[in-house]
C-alpha positions, 0 to 999 in steps of 0.5 A: 391675613393678621398684620405684623407686630411690633412687640417689645420686652423687658430684656434686661434678665434676658441678658444678665440673668444666668438662671429663673427669670432669664431662662424664662425669658430667653426660652419664651422670646426665642420660641415666639420668634422662631414660631412667629417669624412674621412679627418684630421682636425688640429687646429693651435693656440697660446694656448687652452682656455677650455670653453664649446664652444670649448669642441668638439674641444678639442677630440683628435680622431677628431682633432690634435691641434698643440700650439706655445710650449713656443714661443711667440704667435703673432710671431708663428702665422704670422711666426714660424707657417709655420714649423710646417705646413710643417711639419705636411704636410698639404694639405689645410692651411685656415686662418679663419679671414683675416690672413695667415702668413706673409711667406706663400710662404714658406708654401707647402699646398695651402694657403686659406683665409676667408675674412668676412668684410672690416669694417676698410677700410670704418670706419677707425675712429672706429678703433685704429691707431695700429689695422688699421696698423696691419689690413692693413698689414695682410689683404692686404697680405692675399689678395695678397698672399693667393692661394685662397680667400673665401668671405662670402657674394657677398658684401664682394666680390665685396669690395674685387675687389673695395678696393683691385683689387682682380680678381673676378676669385680668389674669391669665396663665400662660405656662412656661416651657423648659429649654427644649434641649430636655426633651429634644436631646437623645439619652447618652450613656448610662453611668454605673454609680447611683445617686439622688439629685438636686437642681436649684439655688441653695436658698432657705426657701428650697429647704435643701437642709431637709434633705440633709436631716432626712440622710441623717436618720436613714440607715447607713446601709440604705443611704444614696449619694445625692448630687447637688447643681446649685450655688448659694450664700450663707445658707449654702455654707450652713448646709455644708457646716451641718453635713460635715458635723453629721458626718455626711461628707461622703453622700453629698457632692456639689458641682460648679456651674454646668451647661445644659448638655452635661446637666441632661446627662445627670438628669439621665442617670439620676435615680430621682430628683428631690425637691423639698421646697416650700414655695415656688411660683413653678418649678422648672427643674421638676419638669426637666427631670420628668422629660428626661424620664427621671421622678421626683420627690417634692412637696404639696407646696404652692406651684409644685403638684401643678408642675409635676402632676403624677410624676412624683412622690409628695411630702408635706414640707418640712417634714424630715420623716416623710423625705426619708422615707420616700428617699428610701422607696424611691431607690428600692422601688423600680416599680414605682420609679417607672411608674412615675417616670412614664406618667410624669412624662406624659403629663409634662409632654402635654402641658409644658412644650415650647410651641404651647407657652409660645401659642398660648401668649401669641393668642393673649397678645392678639386678645389684648389688642381686640383681634 
């Protein structure tokens, strides 16, 4: 029988990020512990943040939590943490979001790092000077020095090879899952209003403005309201200003942060999800939507076709005319919606389950240890 492993995780984002990287960290670590409880799971974080999404990880029977104990958190996470990793005799140390300690050569455990995307390399203008400097330093170091790399999509693996010259043999694709609630929760009552849905941050790369411009060229009698679940800063302000200038305020509803139960209800009642992003490492909202039998409109960019498979209408990035047509088609054609929803649900169910992601990661851990 295989021995019990001691697996450590960089858990800063698990405790402190409420979206993207935090969701990935929480979903993966929860699934590993739940499906493979015979192993020890250690969470390394500068400090603990207590909120509903992390309550599972505060159970000391399931997890051992390591904090920096009064040291400067950023220094501890990038260098001082290695002493604690070695003192705890980890077998594996997993950086869940592009980073490992900058003195990783002193870590006695095998090191693995997950890369989600290389957005800052493709769109540097969307990041501040300091952020670009730190990303370049940390990402490139992790890519060069980790014992192995996990990419969350074939698209990200290709980017790692093209931009960082990482040999494909050092990269394994392990697809992520979404919160199990999205495929386990039964459908609730059906709403009476018709609407399209956008889920995601309101940032330039995700091209929400394209939805606004597409709405403007759709004939008024064919327009359908869009509910928006997501927040943003200056870009969101520009979006709202543009909506007002075009006289489209009645067609957009912006919702505050909502919990998964409320979000699932919105997915269930949407005609389709519209996601015209120009670059994603993966695209979790696509699989959430398809798990809820709600088809998708998205673009041919990066990993998006990989995520949605046959469950989407695809357009070229930044093509407002194509998006307008797709929005009209999916609203008017019930047979098309049913076909996309059916085929998309089958596709994500076969590829993006919690058990599949956790099994792939655990197999990789054992492989890295030579077992």
